[in-house]
C-alpha positions in Angstrom: 11.9 32.3 169.3 10.9 31.5 165.8 12.3 28.0 165.6 9.4 25.6 165.3 11.3 23.1 167.4 11.0 25.5 170.3 7.7 26.3 172.0 7.7 29.3 174.3 5.1 29.3 177.0 4.1 31.8 179.7 2.6 30.3 182.8 0.6 32.9 184.8 0.3 32.1 188.5 -2.0 34.6 190.1 -4.5 35.3 192.9 -8.1 35.7 191.6 -10.7 38.2 192.7 -13.7 36.3 193.9 -16.5 36.3 191.3 -15.3 39.7 190.0 -14.9 39.4 186.3 -14.0 42.9 185.4 -11.3 43.1 188.1 -9.8 39.8 187.1 -9.7 40.7 183.4 -8.1 44.1 184.1 -5.5 42.5 186.4 -4.7 39.7 183.9 -4.5 42.2 181.1 -1.8 44.0 183.0 0.1 40.8 183.7 -0.1 39.7 180.1 1.3 43.1 178.9 4.1 42.7 181.5 5.4 39.7 179.4 8.2 41.4 177.4 9.3 38.5 175.3 7.1 37.2 172.5 5.7 33.9 173.5 3.6 31.3 171.6 1.2 30.4 174.3 -0.1 32.1 177.5 -1.8 29.7 180.1 -4.1 31.1 182.7 -5.5 29.2 185.7 -8.9 27.4 186.0 -11.9 29.7 186.2 -9.5 32.6 185.9 -12.3 35.2 185.6 -14.3 34.2 188.7 -12.5 31.8 190.9 -13.6 28.2 191.4 -17.3 28.8 192.0 -20.5 26.6 191.7 -22.7 29.7 191.2 -23.2 28.8 187.6 -26.5 30.8 187.0 -24.8 34.0 188.3 -21.4 33.6 186.6 -21.8 31.6 183.4 -21.3 33.2 180.0 -22.2 32.1 176.5 -19.5 31.5 174.0 -18.2 34.7 172.4 -19.5 36.8 175.3 -17.4 39.3 177.4 -14.6 37.0 178.5 -14.3 35.3 175.1 -14.1 38.6 173.4 -11.4 39.7 175.8 -9.4 36.6 175.1 -9.7 37.1 171.3 -8.6 40.8 171.8 -5.6 39.8 174.0 -4.6 37.0 171.5 -4.8 39.3 168.6 -2.8 42.1 170.3 -0.1 39.9 171.7 0.2 37.5 168.8 0.0 34.6 171.3 -2.5 31.9 171.9 -4.4 32.5 175.1 -5.9 29.6 177.1 -7.7 29.1 180.4 -11.0 27.9 181.7 -14.3 29.6 182.7 -17.9 28.8 183.2 -19.8 28.5 179.9 -23.5 28.0 179.3 -24.1 26.0 176.1 -27.7 25.3 175.3 -29.2 24.4 178.7 -25.9 22.9 180.1 -23.1 24.4 182.1 -19.5 23.5 181.5 -16.1 24.1 183.1 -14.7 25.0 179.6 -11.2 25.7 178.6 -11.0 28.1 175.6 -8.0 28.0 173.2 -8.0 31.3 171.4 -5.5 32.1 168.5 -4.3 35.4 167.3 -6.4 34.9 164.2 -9.5 34.6 166.3 -10.0 30.9 166.0 -11.5 29.4 169.1 -11.4 25.7 170.2 -12.5 24.3 173.5 -12.1 21.4 176.0 -14.8 20.7 178.6 -13.6 19.3 181.9 -14.2 15.5 182.0 -13.7 14.7 185.7 -15.9 16.9 187.9 -14.8 17.3 191.5 -17.6 15.7 193.5 -16.2 16.9 196.9 -17.1 20.5 195.9 -20.4 19.4 194.2 -19.0 20.3 190.8 -20.8 17.3 189.4 -24.1 18.7 190.7 -23.7 22.0 188.7 -21.7 21.2 185.6 -22.0 18.6 182.8 -18.9 16.6 182.1 -17.0 16.9 178.8 -16.8 13.8 176.6 -14.1 14.7 174.1 -10.3 14.3 174.7 -8.9 16.7 172.1 -5.5 17.5 170.6 -4.6 21.1 169.7 -1.9 22.1 167.3 0.5 25.0 167.6 3.7 25.4 165.5 3.7 21.7 164.6 3.3 20.7 168.3 0.5 18.4 169.4 -0.9 19.6 172.7 -3.5 18.1 175.1 -5.4 20.4 177.4 -6.8 19.1 180.7 -8.4 20.8 183.8 -7.5 20.4 187.4 -9.1 17.1 188.7 -8.4 15.4 185.4 -4.8 15.2 186.7 -5.8 12.3 189.0 -6.9 10.1 186.1 -4.0 8.7 184.2 -6.1 6.8 181.7 -7.8 10.0 180.5 -4.4 11.6 180.2 -2.8 8.6 178.4 -0.6 9.5 175.4 -2.0 6.8 173.2 -1.8 7.3 169.4 -1.9 4.9 166.4 0.4 1.9 166.5 2.1 3.0 169.7 3.0 6.5 168.3 2.3 9.3 170.8 -0.7 11.5 170.1 0.7 14.6 171.9 4.0 16.3 172.7 2.8 18.4 175.6 0.0 18.0 178.2 -1.1 20.9 180.3 -3.4 21.4 183.3 -5.1 24.6 184.4 -6.1 24.4 188.0 -7.6 25.6 191.2 -5.8 23.0 193.3 -6.0 23.6 197.1 -3.0 23.6 199.3 -4.0 20.7 201.6 -3.6 18.4 198.6 -0.7 20.1 196.9 1.7 17.2 197.4 -0.6 15.1 195.1 -0.4 17.9 192.5 3.4 17.9 192.6 3.6 14.1 192.4 1.0 13.5 189.7 2.2 16.2 187.4 5.6 14.7 187.3 4.1 11.3 186.8 2.1 12.4 183.9 5.3 13.6 182.2 7.2 10.4 182.8 4.5 7.9 181.9 3.5 9.8 178.8 7.0 10.7 177.7 5.8 14.2 177.2 6.3 17.7 178.5 3.8 18.2 181.3 2.8 21.7 182.5 0.5 22.7 185.4 -0.8 26.3 186.1 -2.4 26.7 189.5 -3.7 29.8 191.3 -2.6 31.3 194.7 -4.5 33.1 197.4 -7.7 32.4 199.3 -11.0 32.1 197.6 -14.5 33.2 198.7 -15.1 29.8 200.4 -11.9 30.3 202.5 -10.1 27.6 200.5 -6.3 28.3 200.3 -4.1 27.9 197.3 -0.3 27.9 197.2 0.5 27.8 193.5 3.2 25.3 192.7 2.8 26.1 189.0 5.4 23.9 187.4 6.7 22.1 184.3 8.5 18.9 183.7 10.2 17.4 180.7 9.6 14.1 179.1 12.0 12.3 181.6 10.3 14.0 184.6 13.1 16.4 185.2 11.8 19.9 186.4 11.9 22.8 184.0 10.4 25.4 186.4 8.7 25.6 189.8 6.9 28.5 191.3 6.2 28.7 195.0 3.3 30.7 196.6 3.6 34.2 195.1 2.2 35.9 192.0 4.6 35.2 189.2 4.9 34.6 185.5 7.3 31.9 184.3 8.5 31.8 180.7 9.6 28.3 179.6 11.0 27.1 176.3 10.3 23.5 175.3 12.5 21.7 172.8 10.7 19.3 170.5 13.9 18.0 168.9 15.2 16.9 172.4 11.8 15.2 173.0 11.9 13.3 169.7 15.5 12.2 170.3 14.6 10.8 173.7 11.5 9.0 172.3 13.6 7.5 169.5 16.2 6.2 172.0 13.7 5.0 174.5 10.4 4.1 172.7 8.5 3.2 175.9 5.1 4.2 174.5 5.2 1.5 171.9 4.9 -1.1 174.7 1.8 0.4 176.3 -1.2 -1.8 177.0 -4.1 -1.5 174.6 -7.4 -0.6 176.0 -10.6 1.3 175.2 -12.2 3.9 177.6 -15.9 3.0 178.1 -18.3 5.9 178.6 
């Protein structure tokens, strides 16, 4: 779809080979090439090339290394933006870093802010400090990673003078099945309270720590109505988001203008 009001997005829900980068990249390449329609954006899960691991010394890559090069190649060949997170070493620090790679080879990134202490993620990774906005076809898009979903202040759609700062928020995740009801509820809540499209891409399968995942990759519109929902199998959903419908709803119901003013203290 060439209409700039429409954003076409592919949500890739998949199992992940445990700490096996080459197998994951080969598998994901096949899945990406199975997408027959041209899409603007392809979203992969959290730590898509390794699974959610704390073995940072073993698995980390520098920027522009093998996985980054693979993402640039796939973006160039498909003509789509490719995004997902992986373990990145930057200077002497490790980050759970989401890369946003354009067909032209431009790379932007978001580092996970909220590190999951129950898995000791905060003992191995450094938290990100910047809440960024990405641009695609005139859409403003906010990237987030997994545990960030539990923190509505960080996800707040707060722009200048009550105007929204983004049109879509998305979360890449390795969200385990025992807490999947929270994933379902919070993703819908982020859509409603931010008057924005909200998209979540989660993995399936069982990882090397015997933690199970049941997917529930899903998308909601700005009213919290479901656009798509995937259960517990490998699947790719193609969704088409309508910016004109979003803007009409915001104009009719300008809820964001009445939001409380506050500042996030670091």
